[in-house]
Every structure is written in structure tokens, then in C-alpha cells.
TORKOL-4160 file (C-alpha; in steps of 0.2 Angstrom, whole numbers, padded with zeros to 4 digits, m for minus):
280
<pt num="1" X="0000" Y="0000" Z="0000"/>
<pt num="2" X="0007" Y="0018" Z="m0005"/>
<pt num="3" X="0006" Y="0031" Z="0009"/>
<pt num="4" X="0002" Y="0046" Z="m0003"/>
<pt num="5" X="0009" Y="0059" Z="0010"/>
<pt num="6" X="0026" Y="0051" Z="0009"/>
<pt num="7" X="0026" Y="0055" Z="m0010"/>
<pt num="8" X="0027" Y="0070" Z="m0020"/>
<pt num="9" X="0018" Y="0070" Z="m0036"/>
<pt num="10" X="0022" Y="0081" Z="m0051"/>
<pt num="11" X="0016" Y="0081" Z="m0069"/>
<pt num="12" X="0027" Y="0084" Z="m0085"/>
<pt num="13" X="0022" Y="0084" Z="m0103"/>
<pt num="14" X="0032" Y="0078" Z="m0118"/>
<pt num="15" X="0034" Y="0065" Z="m0133"/>
<pt num="16" X="0046" Y="0055" Z="m0122"/>
<pt num="17" X="0048" Y="0051" Z="m0104"/>
<pt num="18" X="0064" Y="0061" Z="m0103"/>
<pt num="19" X="0055" Y="0077" Z="m0110"/>
<pt num="20" X="0042" Y="0076" Z="m0098"/>
<pt num="21" X="0054" Y="0072" Z="m0083"/>
<pt num="22" X="0063" Y="0089" Z="m0090"/>
<pt num="23" X="0047" Y="0098" Z="m0089"/>
<pt num="24" X="0040" Y="0090" Z="m0073"/>
<pt num="25" X="0057" Y="0096" Z="m0064"/>
<pt num="26" X="0055" Y="0114" Z="m0072"/>
<pt num="27" X="0037" Y="0115" Z="m0065"/>
<pt num="28" X="0043" Y="0109" Z="m0048"/>
<pt num="29" X="0057" Y="0122" Z="m0048"/>
<pt num="30" X="0045" Y="0136" Z="m0052"/>
<pt num="31" X="0034" Y="0131" Z="m0037"/>
<pt num="32" X="0049" Y="0130" Z="m0026"/>
<pt num="33" X="0057" Y="0146" Z="m0029"/>
<pt num="34" X="0056" Y="0159" Z="m0044"/>
<pt num="35" X="0062" Y="0177" Z="m0046"/>
<pt num="36" X="0054" Y="0187" Z="m0060"/>
<pt num="37" X="0064" Y="0202" Z="m0068"/>
<pt num="38" X="0054" Y="0214" Z="m0077"/>
<pt num="39" X="0062" Y="0226" Z="m0089"/>
<pt num="40" X="0051" Y="0240" Z="m0098"/>
<pt num="41" X="0057" Y="0247" Z="m0115"/>
<pt num="42" X="0051" Y="0263" Z="m0124"/>
<pt num="43" X="0056" Y="0265" Z="m0142"/>
<pt num="44" X="0054" Y="0282" Z="m0151"/>
<pt num="45" X="0058" Y="0284" Z="m0169"/>
<pt num="46" X="0054" Y="0297" Z="m0182"/>
<pt num="47" X="0052" Y="0294" Z="m0202"/>
<pt num="48" X="0046" Y="0308" Z="m0213"/>
<pt num="49" X="0041" Y="0319" Z="m0199"/>
<pt num="50" X="0030" Y="0305" Z="m0191"/>
<pt num="51" X="0035" Y="0300" Z="m0174"/>
<pt num="52" X="0030" Y="0283" Z="m0168"/>
<pt num="53" X="0031" Y="0276" Z="m0151"/>
<pt num="54" X="0034" Y="0256" Z="m0145"/>
<pt num="55" X="0033" Y="0249" Z="m0129"/>
<pt num="56" X="0040" Y="0231" Z="m0125"/>
<pt num="57" X="0039" Y="0222" Z="m0108"/>
<pt num="58" X="0053" Y="0209" Z="m0105"/>
<pt num="59" X="0052" Y="0197" Z="m0092"/>
<pt num="60" X="0066" Y="0184" Z="m0085"/>
<pt num="61" X="0061" Y="0170" Z="m0073"/>
<pt num="62" X="0075" Y="0163" Z="m0062"/>
<pt num="63" X="0073" Y="0147" Z="m0052"/>
<pt num="64" X="0085" Y="0136" Z="m0042"/>
<pt num="65" X="0095" Y="0124" Z="m0049"/>
<pt num="66" X="0086" Y="0106" Z="m0043"/>
<pt num="67" X="0093" Y="0089" Z="m0043"/>
<pt num="68" X="0079" Y="0078" Z="m0039"/>
<pt num="69" X="0081" Y="0060" Z="m0032"/>
<pt num="70" X="0070" Y="0045" Z="m0031"/>
<pt num="71" X="0058" Y="0050" Z="m0044"/>
<pt num="72" X="0048" Y="0036" Z="m0054"/>
<pt num="73" X="0033" Y="0035" Z="m0065"/>
<pt num="74" X="0018" Y="0034" Z="m0057"/>
<pt num="75" X="0006" Y="0034" Z="m0073"/>
<pt num="76" X="0006" Y="0040" Z="m0090"/>
<pt num="77" X="m0009" Y="0047" Z="m0101"/>
<pt num="78" X="m0005" Y="0049" Z="m0120"/>
<pt num="79" X="m0016" Y="0059" Z="m0133"/>
<pt num="80" X="m0008" Y="0060" Z="m0150"/>
<pt num="81" X="0011" Y="0062" Z="m0149"/>
<pt num="82" X="0011" Y="0072" Z="m0133"/>
<pt num="83" X="0009" Y="0062" Z="m0116"/>
<pt num="84" X="0006" Y="0067" Z="m0098"/>
<pt num="85" X="0017" Y="0058" Z="m0085"/>
<pt num="86" X="0014" Y="0059" Z="m0068"/>
<pt num="87" X="0030" Y="0056" Z="m0058"/>
<pt num="88" X="0032" Y="0052" Z="m0039"/>
<pt num="89" X="0046" Y="0057" Z="m0028"/>
<pt num="90" X="0050" Y="0048" Z="m0012"/>
<pt num="91" X="0051" Y="0063" Z="0000"/>
<pt num="92" X="0058" Y="0054" Z="0015"/>
<pt num="93" X="0073" Y="0048" Z="0005"/>
<pt num="94" X="0074" Y="0064" Z="m0005"/>
<pt num="95" X="0073" Y="0075" Z="0010"/>
<pt num="96" X="0086" Y="0064" Z="0019"/>
<pt num="97" X="0098" Y="0065" Z="0005"/>
<pt num="98" X="0096" Y="0083" Z="0004"/>
<pt num="99" X="0099" Y="0086" Z="0023"/>
<pt num="100" X="0115" Y="0074" Z="0021"/>
<pt num="101" X="0121" Y="0086" Z="0008"/>
<pt num="102" X="0119" Y="0101" Z="0018"/>
<pt num="103" X="0127" Y="0094" Z="0033"/>
<pt num="104" X="0143" Y="0089" Z="0022"/>
<pt num="105" X="0144" Y="0106" Z="0014"/>
<pt num="106" X="0144" Y="0113" Z="0032"/>
<pt num="107" X="0157" Y="0101" Z="0038"/>
<pt num="108" X="0169" Y="0106" Z="0022"/>
<pt num="109" X="0166" Y="0124" Z="0026"/>
<pt num="110" X="0169" Y="0122" Z="0044"/>
<pt num="111" X="0185" Y="0113" Z="0041"/>
<pt num="112" X="0191" Y="0127" Z="0029"/>
<pt num="113" X="0187" Y="0141" Z="0041"/>
<pt num="114" X="0195" Y="0132" Z="0055"/>
<pt num="115" X="0213" Y="0134" Z="0047"/>
<pt num="116" X="0210" Y="0150" Z="0037"/>
<pt num="117" X="0224" Y="0161" Z="0033"/>
<pt num="118" X="0228" Y="0176" Z="0022"/>
<pt num="119" X="0239" Y="0168" Z="0008"/>
<pt num="120" X="0234" Y="0164" Z="m0010"/>
<pt num="121" X="0229" Y="0147" Z="m0007"/>
<pt num="122" X="0216" Y="0153" Z="0007"/>
<pt num="123" X="0209" Y="0166" Z="m0006"/>
<pt num="124" X="0206" Y="0150" Z="m0017"/>
<pt num="125" X="0198" Y="0142" Z="m0003"/>
<pt num="126" X="0186" Y="0156" Z="0000"/>
<pt num="127" X="0178" Y="0154" Z="m0017"/>
<pt num="128" X="0175" Y="0135" Z="m0012"/>
<pt num="129" X="0167" Y="0141" Z="0005"/>
<pt num="130" X="0155" Y="0153" Z="m0004"/>
<pt num="131" X="0151" Y="0141" Z="m0017"/>
<pt num="132" X="0147" Y="0127" Z="m0004"/>
<pt num="133" X="0137" Y="0139" Z="0007"/>
<pt num="134" X="0126" Y="0144" Z="m0008"/>
<pt num="135" X="0123" Y="0125" Z="m0012"/>
<pt num="136" X="0118" Y="0122" Z="0005"/>
<pt num="137" X="0106" Y="0137" Z="0006"/>
<pt num="138" X="0098" Y="0131" Z="m0010"/>
<pt num="139" X="0095" Y="0115" Z="m0003"/>
<pt num="140" X="0088" Y="0122" Z="0013"/>
<pt num="141" X="0076" Y="0132" Z="0002"/>
<pt num="142" X="0069" Y="0117" Z="m0007"/>
<pt num="143" X="0067" Y="0108" Z="0010"/>
<pt num="144" X="0058" Y="0122" Z="0018"/>
<pt num="145" X="0047" Y="0125" Z="0003"/>
<pt num="146" X="0041" Y="0107" Z="0003"/>
<pt num="147" X="0039" Y="0106" Z="0021"/>
<pt num="148" X="0052" Y="0095" Z="0028"/>
<pt num="149" X="0054" Y="0094" Z="0046"/>
<pt num="150" X="0068" Y="0095" Z="0059"/>
<pt num="151" X="0078" Y="0110" Z="0049"/>
<pt num="152" X="0080" Y="0121" Z="0064"/>
<pt num="153" X="0098" Y="0115" Z="0068"/>
<pt num="154" X="0104" Y="0115" Z="0049"/>
<pt num="155" X="0097" Y="0133" Z="0046"/>
<pt num="156" X="0105" Y="0139" Z="0063"/>
<pt num="157" X="0122" Y="0132" Z="0057"/>
<pt num="158" X="0120" Y="0139" Z="0040"/>
<pt num="159" X="0118" Y="0157" Z="0048"/>
<pt num="160" X="0132" Y="0155" Z="0058"/>
<pt num="161" X="0144" Y="0149" Z="0044"/>
<pt num="162" X="0138" Y="0163" Z="0033"/>
<pt num="163" X="0142" Y="0176" Z="0046"/>
<pt num="164" X="0160" Y="0168" Z="0049"/>
<pt num="165" X="0163" Y="0167" Z="0030"/>
<pt num="166" X="0157" Y="0186" Z="0029"/>
<pt num="167" X="0169" Y="0190" Z="0042"/>
<pt num="168" X="0184" Y="0180" Z="0035"/>
<pt num="169" X="0180" Y="0188" Z="0018"/>
<pt num="170" X="0182" Y="0205" Z="0025"/>
<pt num="171" X="0199" Y="0201" Z="0032"/>
<pt num="172" X="0205" Y="0198" Z="0015"/>
<pt num="173" X="0216" Y="0213" Z="0007"/>
<pt num="174" X="0222" Y="0214" Z="m0010"/>
<pt num="175" X="0233" Y="0227" Z="m0018"/>
<pt num="176" X="0232" Y="0230" Z="m0037"/>
<pt num="177" X="0246" Y="0237" Z="m0047"/>
<pt num="178" X="0248" Y="0240" Z="m0065"/>
<pt num="179" X="0259" Y="0244" Z="m0079"/>
<pt num="180" X="0258" Y="0262" Z="m0086"/>
<pt num="181" X="0249" Y="0259" Z="m0102"/>
<pt num="182" X="0231" Y="0266" Z="m0103"/>
<pt num="183" X="0221" Y="0249" Z="m0102"/>
<pt num="184" X="0231" Y="0242" Z="m0088"/>
<pt num="185" X="0226" Y="0258" Z="m0078"/>
<pt num="186" X="0208" Y="0256" Z="m0083"/>
<pt num="187" X="0208" Y="0237" Z="m0078"/>
<pt num="188" X="0217" Y="0242" Z="m0061"/>
<pt num="189" X="0204" Y="0256" Z="m0058"/>
<pt num="190" X="0189" Y="0244" Z="m0061"/>
<pt num="191" X="0197" Y="0229" Z="m0050"/>
<pt num="192" X="0201" Y="0242" Z="m0036"/>
<pt num="193" X="0184" Y="0246" Z="m0034"/>
<pt num="194" X="0181" Y="0228" Z="m0026"/>
<pt num="195" X="0179" Y="0230" Z="m0007"/>
<pt num="196" X="0194" Y="0218" Z="m0005"/>
<pt num="197" X="0205" Y="0232" Z="m0013"/>
<pt num="198" X="0219" Y="0240" Z="m0001"/>
<pt num="199" X="0235" Y="0249" Z="m0004"/>
<pt num="200" X="0243" Y="0237" Z="0009"/>
<pt num="201" X="0236" Y="0220" Z="0005"/>
<pt num="202" X="0242" Y="0202" Z="0010"/>
<pt num="203" X="0241" Y="0199" Z="m0009"/>
<pt num="204" X="0246" Y="0210" Z="m0024"/>
<pt num="205" X="0239" Y="0207" Z="m0041"/>
<pt num="206" X="0250" Y="0215" Z="m0055"/>
<pt num="207" X="0240" Y="0220" Z="m0071"/>
<pt num="208" X="0249" Y="0220" Z="m0088"/>
<pt num="209" X="0239" Y="0223" Z="m0105"/>
<pt num="210" X="0245" Y="0218" Z="m0122"/>
<pt num="211" X="0237" Y="0220" Z="m0139"/>
<pt num="212" X="0240" Y="0213" Z="m0156"/>
<pt num="213" X="0232" Y="0220" Z="m0172"/>
<pt num="214" X="0231" Y="0216" Z="m0190"/>
<pt num="215" X="0219" Y="0213" Z="m0204"/>
<pt num="216" X="0211" Y="0198" Z="m0212"/>
<pt num="217" X="0203" Y="0201" Z="m0229"/>
<pt num="218" X="0191" Y="0217" Z="m0229"/>
<pt num="219" X="0192" Y="0216" Z="m0210"/>
<pt num="220" X="0203" Y="0224" Z="m0195"/>
<pt num="221" X="0207" Y="0212" Z="m0182"/>
<pt num="222" X="0213" Y="0216" Z="m0164"/>
<pt num="223" X="0217" Y="0205" Z="m0150"/>
<pt num="224" X="0217" Y="0211" Z="m0132"/>
<pt num="225" X="0226" Y="0202" Z="m0118"/>
<pt num="226" X="0226" Y="0206" Z="m0099"/>
<pt num="227" X="0238" Y="0196" Z="m0088"/>
<pt num="228" X="0235" Y="0197" Z="m0069"/>
<pt num="229" X="0250" Y="0189" Z="m0059"/>
<pt num="230" X="0247" Y="0186" Z="m0041"/>
<pt num="231" X="0261" Y="0189" Z="m0027"/>
<pt num="232" X="0261" Y="0186" Z="m0008"/>
<pt num="233" X="0266" Y="0200" Z="0003"/>
<pt num="234" X="0279" Y="0190" Z="0011"/>
<pt num="235" X="0289" Y="0187" Z="m0006"/>
<pt num="236" X="0285" Y="0200" Z="m0018"/>
<pt num="237" X="0299" Y="0192" Z="m0030"/>
<pt num="238" X="0289" Y="0176" Z="m0034"/>
<pt num="239" X="0274" Y="0175" Z="m0044"/>
<pt num="240" X="0261" Y="0162" Z="m0035"/>
<pt num="241" X="0249" Y="0161" Z="m0049"/>
<pt num="242" X="0244" Y="0170" Z="m0065"/>
<pt num="243" X="0228" Y="0172" Z="m0075"/>
<pt num="244" X="0226" Y="0178" Z="m0093"/>
<pt num="245" X="0211" Y="0186" Z="m0100"/>
<pt num="246" X="0211" Y="0186" Z="m0120"/>
<pt num="247" X="0198" Y="0192" Z="m0133"/>
<pt num="248" X="0198" Y="0195" Z="m0151"/>
<pt num="249" X="0186" Y="0206" Z="m0161"/>
<pt num="250" X="0185" Y="0212" Z="m0179"/>
<pt num="251" X="0179" Y="0228" Z="m0187"/>
<pt num="252" X="0176" Y="0232" Z="m0205"/>
<pt num="253" X="0180" Y="0250" Z="m0200"/>
<pt num="254" X="0196" Y="0252" Z="m0192"/>
<pt num="255" X="0209" Y="0245" Z="m0179"/>
<pt num="256" X="0203" Y="0256" Z="m0165"/>
<pt num="257" X="0185" Y="0250" Z="m0167"/>
<pt num="258" X="0190" Y="0232" Z="m0166"/>
<pt num="259" X="0201" Y="0236" Z="m0152"/>
<pt num="260" X="0187" Y="0244" Z="m0143"/>
<pt num="261" X="0176" Y="0229" Z="m0145"/>
<pt num="262" X="0190" Y="0217" Z="m0138"/>
<pt num="263" X="0193" Y="0229" Z="m0124"/>
<pt num="264" X="0174" Y="0229" Z="m0121"/>
<pt num="265" X="0173" Y="0211" Z="m0119"/>
<pt num="266" X="0187" Y="0210" Z="m0107"/>
<pt num="267" X="0178" Y="0224" Z="m0096"/>
<pt num="268" X="0161" Y="0214" Z="m0097"/>
<pt num="269" X="0171" Y="0199" Z="m0090"/>
<pt num="270" X="0179" Y="0209" Z="m0076"/>
<pt num="271" X="0162" Y="0216" Z="m0071"/>
<pt num="272" X="0152" Y="0200" Z="m0071"/>
<pt num="273" X="0164" Y="0189" Z="m0062"/>
<pt num="274" X="0170" Y="0190" Z="m0043"/>
<pt num="275" X="0188" Y="0193" Z="m0040"/>
<pt num="276" X="0190" Y="0176" Z="m0033"/>
<pt num="277" X="0183" Y="0168" Z="m0049"/>
<pt num="278" X="0194" Y="0179" Z="m0060"/>
<pt num="279" X="0209" Y="0174" Z="m0050"/>
<pt num="280" X="0205" Y="0155" Z="m0050"/>
């Protein structure tokens, strides 16, 4: 006899079981957590002294990444080429799996924080800490949204670890230096806006830019490279790690236009990634 309260039932549609399973998981993700970003756009154009205005509303829905365990087919109903699949998920087993995951992430983070230092290797560990805490937070959101019990201890430990991780992150200080060329200085200014930036950091990042230019057929081609070299304060003569960012762009107009496009790509990367992931 099946105890319905022990199972979560979700529906999915598709021509195959695989398609229906993907659809069902997406629908469940929307039920558990969804964030809607709405963007309004007004466009005005003038043609032959006639002004026209258009209005567009764009929306983007963000959900949590969900890895569902213990999901099986309960029943199938087919009409024509599309079938409705009802899946059942063993809540007890899935909840236990998620709780073990959270506990494991917490143990890893606790171990890292207990030996936290201020060197390059510690900065790399900080990115792991932040990633693991994000994963455990997502699992706790899933558990809470689906009515799982006995979460108080895990949620309390999550809060304490988040506070410790934030305090640890605030202790890091990175100094940014650059060569004298214009783009290196621009990158330095951008990275120096980070909250970890300091004139007396435990870690120093030296920025050096280089460009190559040429022509292919009727197009001008430019390649922009930025080298980030990492030094530790106790040994500034040794590069402990380095990261290279390169972008290439083409333009039918000029080398300057191609170079501008390549640099814009690098600037976008710098703006959309944390300093930890950039230096990883």
C-alpha cells in the first residue's frame, strides 16, 4: 500500500519520458522558488516627420537548480504525440539526501574556516566556501518550501557559517598594481573598486595589458590580452599564480574599432565575475 503523504506527485508533458521529466522538474522548480525580473523598454523613432512610439515588456524568470532524487513514473496518459507523465518522488528519501548534502557542505566549510589564513591558497579556498554555502542554502530553501521537518539546527548552522565566512572575507585585502599603459590602468581602476582592494594587501595583483592587431581580408582584427600576476606580501619576488584574459574582435571600419570591441568584452568579464573567480 502506497502512503500518498510520503510522496510528492508532479506532472510533466512531452513526447518521451525524458522530455516529460525535464518539464516536470522545471515546473517543480518554479513552485519552489522563482524570481521574476521585469524590464520595460520604450522606443521612439521618427520617419518623414512622423513620430512612432513602441513599448515592450521583457520578463525573465530565475529558478533554483534542482537535482531530484528518487523519482519514478506513477502513471502515463497519451493523446496523439504528447503524453502526460505523472511522477512520484519519495519525499522521505529525497529529504534525507538533501539534509546529508547540507551537513556535508557545512562540514567542509567548517574545516576550511578553522584553518583560514591570508595567503593565496586561502583566497582560493574562500571561493569554495562561498560556493558550498550557496549550495547548502539552495538545498535548505527546497527543504523548507516542500515542508520538510527538523530544519532548525541546519538553518542555525547555515546562518552561523555565513556570518563567519563574511567576517573572513572582510579580512582579505588585495593590492592592485599595473603597468603604465592606458588599458592596464583602466583595469586596475575597475578592480580597485572591489571591497577587498587595499593599498597594503596581503596579496598583490599586477596587471599588464598587451595587444595585437592586423587585417584579415576586408576586416581589421585586434586581440587584447590582460595578464594578472599574483604575488604574496611575504615574497613579492615570486609569482604564485597568474591568469590571462584574452579577447579578439573584428571590425570593417578600423583597428581602433576592433580594439574597442575586444576591450569591451574583457571589461564585461571583469564586471560580471567576482575577484575570486577571476583569479581562480
